[in-house]
Backbone atoms as SQL, in Angstrom:
CREATE TABLE atoms (id INTEGER PRIMARY KEY, chain TEXT, resi INTEGER, resn TEXT, atom TEXT, x REAL, y REAL, z REAL);
INSERT INTO atoms VALUES
  (1, 'A', 1, 'MET', 'N', 0.826, -1.192, 0.000),
  (2, 'A', 1, 'MET', 'CA', 0.000, 0.000, 0.000),
  (3, 'A', 1, 'MET', 'C', 0.872, 1.259, 0.000),
  (4, 'A', 2, 'PHE', 'N', 1.880, 1.292, 0.859),
  (5, 'A', 2, 'PHE', 'CA', 2.752, 2.465, 0.943),
  (6, 'A', 2, 'PHE', 'C', 3.453, 2.729, -0.385),
  (7, 'A', 3, 'ASP', 'N', 3.910, 1.673, -1.075),
  (8, 'A', 3, 'ASP', 'CA', 4.574, 1.827, -2.374),
  (9, 'A', 3, 'ASP', 'C', 3.659, 2.503, -3.376),
  (10, 'A', 4, 'TRP', 'N', 2.385, 2.134, -3.361),
  (11, 'A', 4, 'TRP', 'CA', 1.417, 2.724, -4.285),
  (12, 'A', 4, 'TRP', 'C', 1.255, 4.217, -4.005),
  (13, 'A', 5, 'ILE', 'N', 1.189, 4.587, -2.731),
  (14, 'A', 5, 'ILE', 'CA', 1.044, 5.999, -2.356),
  (15, 'A', 5, 'ILE', 'C', 2.268, 6.788, -2.816),
  (16, 'A', 6, 'VAL', 'N', 3.463, 6.264, -2.580),
  (17, 'A', 6, 'VAL', 'CA', 4.688, 6.942, -2.993),
  (18, 'A', 6, 'VAL', 'C', 4.708, 7.113, -4.502),
  (19, 'A', 7, 'LYS', 'N', 4.361, 6.073, -5.256),
  (20, 'A', 7, 'LYS', 'CA', 4.350, 6.145, -6.715),
  (21, 'A', 7, 'LYS', 'C', 3.336, 7.177, -7.195),
  (22, 'A', 8, 'THR', 'N', 2.164, 7.205, -6.581),
  (23, 'A', 8, 'THR', 'CA', 1.131, 8.162, -6.977),
  (24, 'A', 8, 'THR', 'C', 1.600, 9.588, -6.731),
  (25, 'A', 9, 'VAL', 'N', 2.203, 9.851, -5.593),
  (26, 'A', 9, 'VAL', 'CA', 2.701, 11.196, -5.282),
  (27, 'A', 9, 'VAL', 'C', 3.816, 11.571, -6.244),
  (28, 'A', 10, 'ALA', 'N', 4.719, 10.642, -6.535),
  (29, 'A', 10, 'ALA', 'CA', 5.817, 10.915, -7.465),
  (30, 'A', 10, 'ALA', 'C', 5.276, 11.220, -8.850),
  (31, 'A', 11, 'ASP', 'N', 4.284, 10.462, -9.307),
  (32, 'A', 11, 'ASP', 'CA', 3.678, 10.707, -10.613),
  (33, 'A', 11, 'ASP', 'C', 3.002, 12.069, -10.648),
  (34, 'A', 12, 'ALA', 'N', 2.273, 12.394, -9.586),
  (35, 'A', 12, 'ALA', 'CA', 1.581, 13.679, -9.523),
  (36, 'A', 12, 'ALA', 'C', 2.590, 14.825, -9.524),
  (37, 'A', 13, 'SER', 'N', 3.696, 14.670, -8.824),
  (38, 'A', 13, 'SER', 'CA', 4.733, 15.698, -8.793),
  (39, 'A', 13, 'SER', 'C', 5.338, 15.896, -10.176),
  (40, 'A', 14, 'GLY', 'N', 5.589, 14.804, -10.881),
  (41, 'A', 14, 'GLY', 'CA', 6.131, 14.893, -12.236),
  (42, 'A', 14, 'GLY', 'C', 5.191, 15.609, -13.174),
  (43, 'A', 15, 'VAL', 'N', 3.906, 15.313, -13.055),
  (44, 'A', 15, 'VAL', 'CA', 2.907, 15.979, -13.890),
  (45, 'A', 15, 'VAL', 'C', 2.860, 17.462, -13.556),
  (46, 'A', 16, 'THR', 'N', 2.919, 17.778, -12.276),
  (47, 'A', 16, 'THR', 'CA', 2.902, 19.180, -11.857),
  (48, 'A', 16, 'THR', 'C', 4.092, 19.930, -12.452),
  (49, 'A', 17, 'ASN', 'N', 5.275, 19.321, -12.420),
  (50, 'A', 17, 'ASN', 'CA', 6.457, 19.967, -12.989),
  (51, 'A', 17, 'ASN', 'C', 6.307, 20.138, -14.493),
  (52, 'A', 18, 'GLN', 'N', 5.741, 19.155, -15.164),
  (53, 'A', 18, 'GLN', 'CA', 5.524, 19.266, -16.612),
  (54, 'A', 18, 'GLN', 'C', 4.585, 20.416, -16.920),
  (55, 'A', 19, 'LEU', 'N', 3.550, 20.578, -16.112),
  (56, 'A', 19, 'LEU', 'CA', 2.611, 21.681, -16.319),
  (57, 'A', 19, 'LEU', 'C', 3.282, 23.027, -16.079),
  (58, 'A', 20, 'LYS', 'N', 4.149, 23.093, -15.064),
  (59, 'A', 20, 'LYS', 'CA', 4.887, 24.338, -14.802),
  (60, 'A', 20, 'LYS', 'C', 5.804, 24.682, -15.967),
  (61, 'A', 21, 'ILE', 'N', 6.489, 23.683, -16.513),
  (62, 'A', 21, 'ILE', 'CA', 7.377, 23.902, -17.656),
  (63, 'A', 21, 'ILE', 'C', 6.567, 24.350, -18.862),
  (64, 'A', 22, 'ALA', 'N', 5.431, 23.724, -19.095),
  (65, 'A', 22, 'ALA', 'CA', 4.570, 24.110, -20.222),
  (66, 'A', 22, 'ALA', 'C', 4.084, 25.546, -20.070),
  (67, 'A', 23, 'GLU', 'N', 3.740, 25.949, -18.860),
  (68, 'A', 23, 'GLU', 'CA', 3.281, 27.325, -18.617),
  (69, 'A', 23, 'GLU', 'C', 4.427, 28.320, -18.826),
  (70, 'A', 24, 'TRP', 'N', 5.621, 27.995, -18.344),
  (71, 'A', 24, 'TRP', 'CA', 6.792, 28.854, -18.549),
  (72, 'A', 24, 'TRP', 'C', 7.037, 29.028, -20.042),
  (73, 'A', 25, 'ALA', 'N', 6.957, 27.932, -20.783),
  (74, 'A', 25, 'ALA', 'CA', 7.166, 27.978, -22.234),
  (75, 'A', 25, 'ALA', 'C', 6.094, 28.835, -22.910),
  (76, 'A', 26, 'ARG', 'N', 4.857, 28.699, -22.474),
  (77, 'A', 26, 'ARG', 'CA', 3.773, 29.502, -23.058),
  (78, 'A', 26, 'ARG', 'C', 4.023, 30.989, -22.820),
  (79, 'A', 27, 'LEU', 'N', 4.411, 31.338, -21.601),
  (80, 'A', 27, 'LEU', 'CA', 4.669, 32.740, -21.277),
  (81, 'A', 27, 'LEU', 'C', 5.839, 33.307, -22.078),
  (82, 'A', 28, 'ASN', 'N', 6.805, 32.459, -22.406),
  (83, 'A', 28, 'ASN', 'CA', 7.978, 32.894, -23.164),
  (84, 'A', 28, 'ASN', 'C', 7.848, 32.602, -24.658),
  (85, 'A', 29, 'ARG', 'N', 6.664, 32.166, -25.061),
  (86, 'A', 29, 'ARG', 'CA', 6.339, 31.925, -26.469),
  (87, 'A', 29, 'ARG', 'C', 7.355, 30.999, -27.135),
  (88, 'A', 30, 'THR', 'N', 7.472, 29.795, -26.585),
  (89, 'A', 30, 'THR', 'CA', 8.356, 28.783, -27.147),
  (90, 'A', 30, 'THR', 'C', 7.707, 27.413, -27.010),
  (91, 'A', 31, 'ASN', 'N', 8.257, 26.441, -27.709),
  (92, 'A', 31, 'ASN', 'CA', 7.773, 25.073, -27.668),
  (93, 'A', 31, 'ASN', 'C', 8.347, 24.387, -26.420),
  (94, 'A', 32, 'PRO', 'N', 7.518, 23.887, -25.515),
  (95, 'A', 32, 'PRO', 'CA', 8.046, 23.267, -24.298),
  (96, 'A', 32, 'PRO', 'C', 8.825, 21.976, -24.564),
  (97, 'A', 33, 'PHE', 'N', 8.644, 21.383, -25.738),
  (98, 'A', 33, 'PHE', 'CA', 9.321, 20.124, -26.056),
  (99, 'A', 33, 'PHE', 'C', 10.578, 20.326, -26.891),
  (100, 'A', 34, 'ASP', 'N', 10.802, 21.547, -27.370),
  (101, 'A', 34, 'ASP', 'CA', 11.958, 21.813, -28.234),
  (102, 'A', 34, 'ASP', 'C', 12.382, 23.274, -28.088),
  (103, 'A', 35, 'MET', 'N', 12.866, 23.638, -26.911),
  (104, 'A', 35, 'MET', 'CA', 13.245, 25.030, -26.654),
  (105, 'A', 35, 'MET', 'C', 14.750, 25.244, -26.647),
  (106, 'A', 36, 'GLY', 'N', 15.516, 24.172, -26.708),
  (107, 'A', 36, 'GLY', 'CA', 16.965, 24.270, -26.638),
  (108, 'A', 36, 'GLY', 'C', 17.459, 24.036, -25.222),
  (109, 'A', 37, 'ALA', 'N', 18.686, 23.556, -25.109),
  (110, 'A', 37, 'ALA', 'CA', 19.238, 23.167, -23.810),
  (111, 'A', 37, 'ALA', 'C', 19.368, 24.349, -22.838),
  (112, 'A', 38, 'LYS', 'N', 19.877, 25.482, -23.315),
  (113, 'A', 38, 'LYS', 'CA', 20.054, 26.634, -22.423),
  (114, 'A', 38, 'LYS', 'C', 18.713, 27.173, -21.938),
  (115, 'A', 39, 'ASN', 'N', 17.742, 27.228, -22.831),
  (116, 'A', 39, 'ASN', 'CA', 16.419, 27.710, -22.425),
  (117, 'A', 39, 'ASN', 'C', 15.776, 26.745, -21.428),
  (118, 'A', 40, 'TYR', 'N', 15.951, 25.453, -21.638),
  (119, 'A', 40, 'TYR', 'CA', 15.398, 24.473, -20.705),
  (120, 'A', 40, 'TYR', 'C', 16.063, 24.605, -19.335),
  (121, 'A', 41, 'GLN', 'N', 17.384, 24.765, -19.316),
  (122, 'A', 41, 'GLN', 'CA', 18.082, 24.937, -18.046),
  (123, 'A', 41, 'GLN', 'C', 17.595, 26.193, -17.328),
  (124, 'A', 42, 'ARG', 'N', 17.370, 27.255, -18.065),
  (125, 'A', 42, 'ARG', 'CA', 16.866, 28.497, -17.473),
  (126, 'A', 42, 'ARG', 'C', 15.443, 28.302, -16.951),
  (127, 'A', 43, 'CYS', 'N', 14.623, 27.599, -17.705),
  (128, 'A', 43, 'CYS', 'CA', 13.261, 27.301, -17.285),
  (129, 'A', 43, 'CYS', 'C', 13.266, 26.567, -15.945),
  (130, 'A', 44, 'VAL', 'N', 14.054, 25.517, -15.852),
  (131, 'A', 44, 'VAL', 'CA', 14.143, 24.718, -14.631),
  (132, 'A', 44, 'VAL', 'C', 14.680, 25.578, -13.482),
  (133, 'A', 45, 'TYR', 'N', 15.640, 26.439, -13.783),
  (134, 'A', 45, 'TYR', 'CA', 16.199, 27.363, -12.783),
  (135, 'A', 45, 'TYR', 'C', 15.109, 28.309, -12.269),
  (136, 'A', 46, 'ASP', 'N', 14.361, 28.909, -13.192),
  (137, 'A', 46, 'ASP', 'CA', 13.304, 29.847, -12.811),
  (138, 'A', 46, 'ASP', 'C', 12.235, 29.182, -11.952),
  (139, 'A', 47, 'LEU', 'N', 11.985, 27.908, -12.203),
  (140, 'A', 47, 'LEU', 'CA', 10.950, 27.185, -11.460),
  (141, 'A', 47, 'LEU', 'C', 11.452, 26.620, -10.135),
  (142, 'A', 48, 'GLY', 'N', 12.743, 26.823, -9.848),
  (143, 'A', 48, 'GLY', 'CA', 13.310, 26.343, -8.591),
  (144, 'A', 48, 'GLY', 'C', 13.517, 24.840, -8.548),
  (145, 'A', 49, 'LEU', 'N', 13.727, 24.248, -9.731),
  (146, 'A', 49, 'LEU', 'CA', 13.889, 22.798, -9.825),
  (147, 'A', 49, 'LEU', 'C', 15.319, 22.399, -10.145),
  (148, 'A', 50, 'GLY', 'N', 16.249, 23.318, -10.005),
  (149, 'A', 50, 'GLY', 'CA', 17.647, 23.052, -10.352),
  (150, 'A', 50, 'GLY', 'C', 18.037, 23.944, -11.514),
  (151, 'A', 51, 'GLY', 'N', 18.622, 23.357, -12.532),
  (152, 'A', 51, 'GLY', 'CA', 18.970, 24.105, -13.731),
  (153, 'A', 51, 'GLY', 'C', 20.116, 25.068, -13.534),
  (154, 'A', 52, 'LYS', 'N', 20.235, 26.006, -14.455),
  (155, 'A', 52, 'LYS', 'CA', 21.319, 26.978, -14.449),
  (156, 'A', 52, 'LYS', 'C', 20.810, 28.271, -15.066),
  (157, 'A', 53, 'TYR', 'N', 21.317, 29.390, -14.583),
  (158, 'A', 53, 'TYR', 'CA', 20.901, 30.688, -15.102),
  (159, 'A', 53, 'TYR', 'C', 21.596, 30.981, -16.425),
  (160, 'A', 54, 'TYR', 'N', 20.835, 31.246, -17.460),
  (161, 'A', 54, 'TYR', 'CA', 21.318, 31.730, -18.751),
  (162, 'A', 54, 'TYR', 'C', 20.464, 32.932, -19.126),
  (163, 'A', 55, 'GLU', 'N', 21.056, 33.899, -19.793),
  (164, 'A', 55, 'GLU', 'CA', 20.285, 35.026, -20.302),
  (165, 'A', 55, 'GLU', 'C', 19.341, 34.533, -21.392),
  (166, 'A', 56, 'LEU', 'N', 18.123, 35.014, -21.355),
  (167, 'A', 56, 'LEU', 'CA', 17.160, 34.655, -22.395),
  (168, 'A', 56, 'LEU', 'C', 17.290, 35.644, -23.547),
  (169, 'A', 57, 'GLU', 'N', 17.196, 35.132, -24.759),
  (170, 'A', 57, 'GLU', 'CA', 17.237, 35.964, -25.952),
  (171, 'A', 57, 'GLU', 'C', 15.938, 35.769, -26.710),
  (172, 'A', 58, 'TYR', 'N', 15.389, 36.873, -27.206),
  (173, 'A', 58, 'TYR', 'CA', 14.097, 36.831, -27.880),
  (174, 'A', 58, 'TYR', 'C', 14.228, 37.253, -29.336),
  (175, 'A', 59, 'ASN', 'N', 13.375, 36.668, -30.173),
  (176, 'A', 59, 'ASN', 'CA', 13.274, 37.057, -31.581),
  (177, 'A', 59, 'ASN', 'C', 12.519, 38.378, -31.675),
  (178, 'A', 60, 'GLU', 'N', 12.524, 38.969, -32.860),
  (179, 'A', 60, 'GLU', 'CA', 11.842, 40.245, -33.064),
  (180, 'A', 60, 'GLU', 'C', 10.342, 40.146, -32.794),
  (181, 'A', 61, 'ASP', 'N', 9.760, 38.977, -33.021),
  (182, 'A', 61, 'ASP', 'CA', 8.323, 38.805, -32.800),
  (183, 'A', 61, 'ASP', 'C', 7.978, 38.550, -31.326),
  (184, 'A', 62, 'GLY', 'N', 8.977, 38.544, -30.451),
  (185, 'A', 62, 'GLY', 'CA', 8.752, 38.363, -29.024),
  (186, 'A', 62, 'GLY', 'C', 8.850, 36.922, -28.545),
  (187, 'A', 63, 'SER', 'N', 9.047, 35.995, -29.464),
  (188, 'A', 63, 'SER', 'CA', 9.193, 34.590, -29.063),
  (189, 'A', 63, 'SER', 'C', 10.623, 34.327, -28.622),
  (190, 'A', 64, 'LEU', 'N', 10.773, 33.336, -27.799),
  (191, 'A', 64, 'LEU', 'CA', 12.098, 32.980, -27.278),
  (192, 'A', 64, 'LEU', 'C', 12.956, 32.360, -28.364),
  (193, 'A', 65, 'LYS', 'N', 14.194, 32.852, -28.485),
  (194, 'A', 65, 'LYS', 'CA', 15.134, 32.273, -29.468),
  (195, 'A', 65, 'LYS', 'C', 15.565, 30.897, -29.019),
  (196, 'A', 66, 'TYR', 'N', 15.710, 29.988, -29.968),
  (197, 'A', 66, 'TYR', 'CA', 16.198, 28.648, -29.672),
  (198, 'A', 66, 'TYR', 'C', 17.664, 28.745, -29.302),
  (199, 'A', 67, 'GLN', 'N', 18.037, 28.216, -28.153),
  (200, 'A', 67, 'GLN', 'CA', 19.451, 28.184, -27.748),
  (201, 'A', 67, 'GLN', 'C', 19.686, 27.087, -26.747);
């Protein structure tokens, strides 16, 4: 029973993090599945999940540059 509870909480946490990443990507006008390594690291950093700070660069249309 305890294993099932731990797995359920872990799954829910993973889904929550995926939703946070998707929201960050939406706000920065980029694809959450293909934003580039530096942008992903910055996303994770901004969300307090680890990552690394990188400067974000934007295209003229306001979308996040792939990097």
